[in-house]
N, C-alpha and C positions, 0 to 999 in steps of 0.2 A: 857879892862874891863872898864865899865862905871857905875857911880852912880850919878843919877840926883835927884834933890829936887825941888819941886814946879812946875813941869811940864816937858815939852819936851826939849831936846837938839838935835843936829844933828852932825853926822860924815859926812864930806864933802870932795870933791876933786875939786881942781881948776886946769884948764889947761889940763884936760884929753882929751878934744876934742876941736880943734880950732874953730869949728862951733857951739859949745854948751856952755851954761852957766855951773855954778857949778853943780856937781852931789851930791845930799844930801840924807842921810839916817837918818830918825828921830827915836828917842827912848825916852821913859819915863820909868825909872826903879823904880819910886816911892820910892826912898830912899834905894834901894837894889843894891848891886854890881851885874851886869849882863854883859854877853858877847854880843857884837854886831858883828856878822859875816855876811859878804856880799862879793859879787864879782862884778866886772865890766870889761868891755872891752874898751880899749882906741880907740880913733878915728883914722882915716887914717892919720890925721895931728894933733899934739898936740899944745897947746898954748905955748907962749914964756916962761912961768914959770909954774911949777907944784907943788902944795901943797896938803897935807892932813891935815885936821883941825877938831877940835870940837868947836862948838859955839852954841849960842842960838839966832842967827839972825832970826827974825820973828818966834821965838818959844816961849813957855810959861815958860820955866824953869828959875829959879833964881840962882841956885848953882849946880855945877857938879864937879866930881872928875874922873880922867882918869889914868889908869895904864896898864902895860903889852901890849904895842903896838906891833902889828905884821902885816907884809906886805909881801906877797909872789907872785912870778910869777907862774901862773897856766899853766900846759901843755894844749895843744890844745884839745878841746872836740872832741870826735870821736863817730860816729854812723856807725857801720858795718852792712851791710845787704847782704844776699845771698839768691837767685841769684840776679843779677843786673837788670833783667827785667823779666816780666811775660807775658804770652799770653794765650788766651782762645779760644775755638771753641765749637760747639754744643755738642761734646762728652767729652770735657774737660772743665768743668765750675768751678772747684775748684782747688786751689793750695796753697802751704805753702811757706812762706818766713821765714828766720831765722835772728833775730836781736840781736845785742849786743851793749852795751853802755860803754864808757870809758871817765873819766874826765868830766862827765856831772853834772851840778848843778840842773837840773830840769828833771822831767819825760819826756819820749818820747811820743809825741802825733802824731797819725797816721791819715791822711786825705786821702780820696780816690776820684777819679773822679766818676761822675755819672754812675751808672750801676754796680759799684764794691763796695762790703762791706768788712770790715775787722773785725776780732775777735781775740784778743781784739783790742780796738782802742787807748789804752794807756798802756805804759810799764814803769816799774821802771827805774830810771836813771842808776842803776848798773846792769841791766838785762844782762844775758849772754846766747847767743844762744837760745833765746826765740822764740817759734813757733807762727807765726801769720797766720791764715787761711784767704785767700782771696776767695771771691765768686762772680762770674759774674751772673747777672740776666738772661742771655741767650738771651736777645733781644736788649739791648742798645748798639749801636756801641761805642767803646772806642778806642781812640788813644791819650793817654795823660800820666799823671804821678801820682804816689802815692807819698805823702810827709811824711817824718818822721822829726819832729821838736822837739828840746830840747833847749830852750833859743835862743841863736843866731845861733845855729847849725842846718842846714837843709840838708837833703839828699833826692834825688828824685830817684824813681824807674820807669822805662818805663813800661807802661801797654798798651797792644793792643789786640783787639778781631777780630775774623772773623766769619761771618755767614756761611761760606762754610763748609759743613760737610765732615769729612774724608770719609764717605761712598759714596760721589759723585765721587770719583776717586779710589775706592777700590772695586774690585769684587773678593771675596774669591775664592781660588782654588776649594773648596768644599762647597756646601751649606748644606750638611748633616753631616759634621764632625766638631768637636770642634777644634778651633785654640788654640794650647797649649801655645802660646807666651803670657806672662802676660800683656805686654803693647805693642800691635802691632803698635800703632801710635806714639811711641817714645816720650811720654809726660813727663815721670817722670825719671829723671837721676838716682834715687836710684834703679830703676829696671834694670839697665845696669852695666856691669863691663867692664874690658879691661885694656889696657895699652897705654902709650904714648899720642899723641896729639889727643885725642878723646873728644867729648863733645856732649851735646844736645843743639841745637839752636832753636830759635823761630822767629816768624814773627815780633816781636818788634825790633830785632837787625839785622836779615837777611831775609827780606821779599821776596827776589828773590831766596832764596836757599832752601826754604821749599817746599816739593813736594805737600802736601795737608794738610788741617787742620792748626794747629798752631805750630807744632814742627817737626823736623827731626833730625836724627843723623848726626854727622860730624866728619871726620878724616882729619886733616889739618897738614900733615907731616907724620912721621912714627908713626903708632898707630893701635889699634884694638878696635872695639866696639863689646862687647860680651853680649849675653843673657845666663845667667847661667841656666842650665837645671837639676840641682840636684832636685830630687823629682818630676820631670816632665816627663822624658822619662824612659823607662823600658828596661831591658836586652832582647836580642833575639827578637827584635821588629823592624818592618819596618817603616820608616818615610819619609816624603817629606817636604822640607822647601822651602820657596820662600821669596824674599824681592825685593823692588824697590830700585835700586842702580844707582847712577850717578857718574862716575869716570872721573878724569882728569889726564893727564900726563903719562898714561900707565896703567899697570895691577894692579888690586886688586884681592882678592879671597873671596868667600863665602865658609865657611867651618865649620866643626864640629870636636871637640876633645874629648878625653876621653871615646870613645864608645867601646873600645876593649882593654882589659888588656894584650892581647898577642901581637897584632899588634898595637903599640901605634902611628902609623903614622896618622896625620890628614887626613880626607876625605875632599877634596876641589874641587871647580870648579873655574877656572880662568876667569876673566872678564875684558874687557876694553870697556866701553860704549862710550868713546870719547865725553863726555860732555852731553850725552842724558840720560834721565831717562828710564831705561829698567828693566823689571822683570827678575830676576835671580833665577834659580831653582837648588836645590841640593837634591839628593835622597841618603839614607844611611840605613844600617841595623846595629843595635847594637849587640854586643856580651856581654862579661862581662864588666860592667861599671866600669871605674876608679872612685876614690873618687871625682875628679873634672871633670865635663863634661859640654860642652856648645857649642853654635852656635856663629859664629863670622864673621865679615867682617874686613879684614885688608890688609896691603900691605907688610907683612913680606916677605923679599927676592923677592919682586915684584918692578916694576918700577913706579907705580902710585904715584902721589904727594898729591892729596886730593880727598875725596869722600863724598857723601851724601847718607843717608840710611833712608828708611821709609817703612811702611806697611809690617812688619815682619809677616811671617806665618810659622806654623809647625803643621803637621798633622800625626797621626798614620794611616798607610795605609795598605791595603791588599798586601801581598808580591807578589801575582800574578798580581796585577794591575800595579805595577811600576817597577818590576825587570826583568832582562834579563837572569840571571844565573839560570839554572834548578838544584836545590839542589838534587832532587831525583836521578839524573843521574850523580852526582859528586862523585868521590872516589879517594883514593890514595893507591898506592901499590908499591912493589919492583919488578923490572924486570932487570935482568942482573946487579945486584948491584947498579942500579940507582933508585932514587925515582921518581915515575911517578904520574902525576896528570891527571885524566880523568874528563872531564866536557862537558857540552852542553850549548851553548848560542843561543838565539832565533834570534838575529840580529848581523851583523858584528860590532865588538866593541873591545876596549882594555881590556885585562884580565891581572890582576896582580897576581903574585905568591910569597908567603913568606914562607920561611923555617926556623923553630926555633928548638933549642934543647929543652930537657925536662925542662930546667931551664928558658925557655922563652927568651933566647938570640937569636937575629936574626943572621942567618948564611948566608942566601941568599935572595935577592929580585930581581925578574925578571918580564919582561913584554912581552906580545905577542899581536899583532894585529890579532885577531881571525876572521875567517869567521863564518857565521851562521852554526850551526850543532854540532855534537859530535866530540870532538877533544881530543888529548893527548899531554901533555907537559912533557918533561924530564928535571929535574933539572941538571944544569951543574956542580954544586959544588961537589968536591970530599969529601966524609964524611966517618967516621968510623962506627963501630957498635954502636947501641944504639937506644933510642926511640926519634922520631922526630914528630914535629907538622907541618902540612902543612895548609896554608890558601890560598884559591882561592877567589879573589875579582873581581867583575864586576858590574859596574854601581850601586855601593852602597850595593849590596848584597854580602854576604860572606858565604863561606863554610869552615869548619874547620874539618880536619881529622888527625888521628894519625897513625903512621906506625913504625914498628920495623924492624931494619936492622940487 
């Protein structure tokens, strides 16, 4: 606390930096008791002696009083920003970063490279998870850094753009159907779910691993990158999905879960692209939808070590255009105390058979490599009297029937 009379005095520091003179903070309280609060950072090398003082050297004051001296070591200033880099392309010209400050004495000032604008450009020192929207002008090439500065603390964020459009390497499966994937080019992490070692990467950090545009998905270790389909797909409907995938170290799988409340087994197609970007397709038919349902790429119980994913597609399709199993010629019945499944497939393919009790408990799962045409399969399980549910599945299409024994 200081009280000065007749003009200014100064609170000063000697020896705070061996390469600098005294550090002085002037004050004129005009005869009133006032607090002088200030902060400073010592140099890399301090002088041989260090003092804190109050005097009127080269000041105008004639009399001063001082009391209640305080001196504290401050914790390091911190600016947290997420994500650590941003990237833009012709279809993705705006993105958000999230900023928090800790132990800062000054507001955070944001400066951007040419071609990038930020809103806002200044944040309160105590800000917590504040959203800052970045905008690319769509034309200026950028390969630089955005800076966040508060006093002596500076944090940089890599920023990169590409003029290459996602559409230059993306030909949709259908020109007359709506792609149901909310973010087909994998630009926004918030649009994806999953587990394990999954992330969204960009050209600022992984320029050689992005398929097209500015972003791709990545699984680096055990993990799954998922697109949640709640509110997007419907029961008893046919769909076709496709994604560009690049795998290393072995097998991954493109699959869908939660599309059948009776048969809860995921529908998957196994892939090993051996380091090449390849289109991978999955066809499926929904039954009763579970509470959670989604499309995924993962290496659960597979041998692959890492993978990259881009250009997600999902379309509602005509069942006759994509399916192999003929539902009108499928039925289940009892013959000689055995449950029989009768079906017809248009081309040679694997057919799966699932037998459940009325409570939905799986009793038997069997497979058959079927020739084209009308065929019959007899379940091998010995079962007692009761009501049973039979599901026949082939190339994503499903038939469900009930039988009483």
